[in-house]
C-alpha positions as CSV (number, residue, x, y, z in Angstrom):
1,X,109.6,-175.9,-95.5
2,X,110.8,-172.4,-95.1
3,X,111.7,-170.7,-91.6
4,X,108.3,-170.2,-89.6
5,X,107.4,-169.0,-86.3
6,X,105.9,-171.9,-84.4
7,X,102.8,-170.7,-82.5
8,X,101.6,-172.5,-79.5
9,X,104.7,-174.0,-77.6
10,X,105.6,-170.8,-75.8
11,X,106.7,-172.0,-72.2
12,X,107.3,-175.8,-72.9
13,X,110.6,-177.5,-72.1
14,X,112.0,-180.0,-74.3
15,X,111.1,-182.8,-72.5
16,X,107.5,-181.7,-72.4
17,X,107.5,-181.1,-76.0
18,X,108.5,-184.6,-76.5
19,X,106.0,-185.8,-74.1
20,X,102.9,-183.8,-75.6
21,X,104.2,-185.4,-79.2
22,X,104.4,-188.9,-77.9
23,X,100.7,-188.0,-76.8
24,X,99.7,-187.2,-80.3
25,X,100.3,-183.3,-80.7
26,X,101.1,-182.4,-84.0
27,X,102.9,-179.4,-85.6
28,X,100.7,-178.2,-88.5
29,X,101.0,-175.8,-91.4
30,X,97.8,-174.2,-92.8
31,X,97.6,-173.1,-96.6
32,X,95.7,-170.0,-97.9
33,X,95.3,-168.1,-101.1
34,X,94.4,-164.8,-102.0
35,X,93.9,-162.7,-105.2
36,X,94.0,-159.6,-107.1
37,X,92.6,-159.9,-110.9
38,X,95.4,-160.7,-112.4
39,X,97.6,-162.8,-109.8
40,X,97.0,-165.3,-107.3
41,X,99.2,-166.2,-104.4
42,X,99.5,-169.6,-102.4
43,X,101.2,-169.3,-98.9
44,X,101.9,-171.3,-95.8
45,X,101.1,-170.1,-92.7
46,X,103.2,-170.1,-89.7
47,X,103.5,-173.4,-87.8
48,X,100.8,-174.3,-85.2
49,X,101.5,-177.0,-82.4
50,X,98.4,-178.7,-81.8
51,X,97.9,-180.9,-78.8
52,X,96.3,-184.2,-78.9
53,X,92.5,-183.7,-78.6
54,X,92.5,-180.1,-80.0
55,X,90.7,-179.5,-83.3
56,X,93.2,-179.1,-86.0
57,X,90.2,-177.9,-88.7
58,X,88.9,-175.3,-85.8
59,X,92.9,-174.0,-85.5
60,X,92.8,-173.6,-89.4
61,X,89.5,-171.7,-89.6
62,X,91.1,-168.0,-89.8
63,X,93.0,-169.5,-93.3
64,X,89.9,-171.2,-94.6
65,X,87.5,-168.1,-94.1
66,X,90.8,-166.1,-95.8
67,X,91.0,-168.0,-98.8
68,X,87.0,-168.3,-99.3
69,X,86.6,-164.3,-99.4
70,X,89.8,-163.7,-101.0
71,X,91.2,-166.5,-102.9
72,X,88.8,-166.8,-105.9
73,X,89.3,-163.6,-107.8
74,X,92.4,-164.3,-109.8
75,X,91.7,-166.1,-113.2
76,X,92.4,-169.2,-113.5
77,X,94.9,-169.7,-110.6
78,X,92.4,-168.4,-108.0
79,X,89.9,-171.0,-107.9
80,X,92.3,-173.9,-108.6
81,X,94.5,-172.6,-105.7
82,X,91.8,-172.1,-103.5
83,X,90.2,-175.3,-103.6
84,X,93.9,-176.8,-102.9
85,X,94.2,-174.8,-100.0
86,X,90.7,-175.4,-98.4
87,X,90.8,-179.4,-99.2
88,X,94.2,-179.4,-97.2
89,X,92.9,-176.9,-94.3
90,X,89.6,-179.0,-94.1
91,X,91.6,-182.0,-93.7
92,X,93.2,-180.4,-90.7
93,X,96.5,-178.8,-92.3
94,X,99.4,-180.2,-93.5
95,X,101.3,-182.4,-90.8
96,X,104.8,-180.9,-90.3
97,X,105.8,-182.9,-87.3
98,X,108.6,-185.0,-88.8
99,X,110.3,-182.1,-90.3
100,X,110.0,-179.7,-87.4
101,X,111.3,-182.2,-84.7
102,X,114.4,-183.0,-86.9
103,X,115.1,-179.2,-87.0
104,X,114.6,-178.7,-83.5
105,X,117.0,-181.5,-82.7
106,X,114.5,-183.6,-80.5
107,X,115.5,-187.4,-80.0
108,X,111.7,-188.2,-80.1
109,X,110.4,-191.6,-80.9
110,X,107.8,-190.2,-83.0
111,X,110.5,-189.2,-85.3
112,X,112.1,-193.0,-85.7
113,X,108.3,-194.5,-85.9
114,X,107.1,-192.5,-89.0
115,X,110.4,-192.9,-90.7
116,X,110.3,-196.7,-90.0
117,X,106.7,-197.4,-90.3
118,X,104.9,-194.1,-91.7
119,X,102.7,-194.0,-88.3
120,X,100.6,-190.6,-88.1
């Protein structure tokens, strides 16, 4: 994961962040695709902090719309990468919570729980 801006954690202290993640909050990346006739680009969004109970799909709608409008036009990769992006985004994006927490040096129980038991 390359360095990305994290959207949605503004004003949260470290303890508050840990508490939100323990309640089920996630860090999510959405994928989007755009094409020209000869080239197709599949890119990741900034990281979005999604609190427990928020819709991950709803937050990804701008990337879904972008892909649906601009992703298909390159041949052959436009349709292929558009479908890949849409599948991920309609599933709520790519969960990168463990990676983000480890980079933020947050000693959250979530990291250990997911590393040991694979909980999500």
